[in-house]
C-alpha positions, 0 to 999 in steps of 0.5 A, spaced: 515 522 466 514 517 460 507 514 460 509 507 460 514 508 467 508 512 470 503 507 469 508 502 472 509 506 478 502 507 479 501 500 478 506 499 484 503 504 488 496 501 487 499 494 489 503 497 495 496 500 498 492 493 497 498 489 501 498 495 506 490 494 507 490 486 507 496 486 512 493 490 517 487 486 517 491 480 517 494 483 523 488 485 527 485 478 525 492 475 528 492 479 534 484 477 535 486 470 535 492 471 540 497 470 535 502 476 537 508 474 533 504 473 527 500 480 528 507 483 529 510 481 523 504 482 519 504 489 522 511 490 520 509 488 513 504 493 513 509 498 515 513 496 509 508 497 504 506 504 507 513 506 506 513 503 499 507 506 497 509 513 500 516 513 496 512 511 489 507 517 491 513 522 491 516 519 484 509 521 481 507 528 480 501 530 485 496 531 480 497 523 477 496 521 484 490 525 486 487 524 479 486 517 480 482 513 484 485 506 487 482 500 483 478 498 490 473 504 488 473 509 493 478 515 492 
């Protein structure tokens, strides 16, 4: 795969991971504040981000996904 395309795909993967984590946390906050519809919508957004993240991983070679840590620090 072209290096530029790999870089763009990896950036897409990182963004999907970040959005997934943030929307999961927001969903928990909404549920705790007794906002069930908002919690549900945020959980759906988290699931969509997870699906996009998985599809991005499929397009990248396994060593590229496993060899790079997310920007947040921990692998």
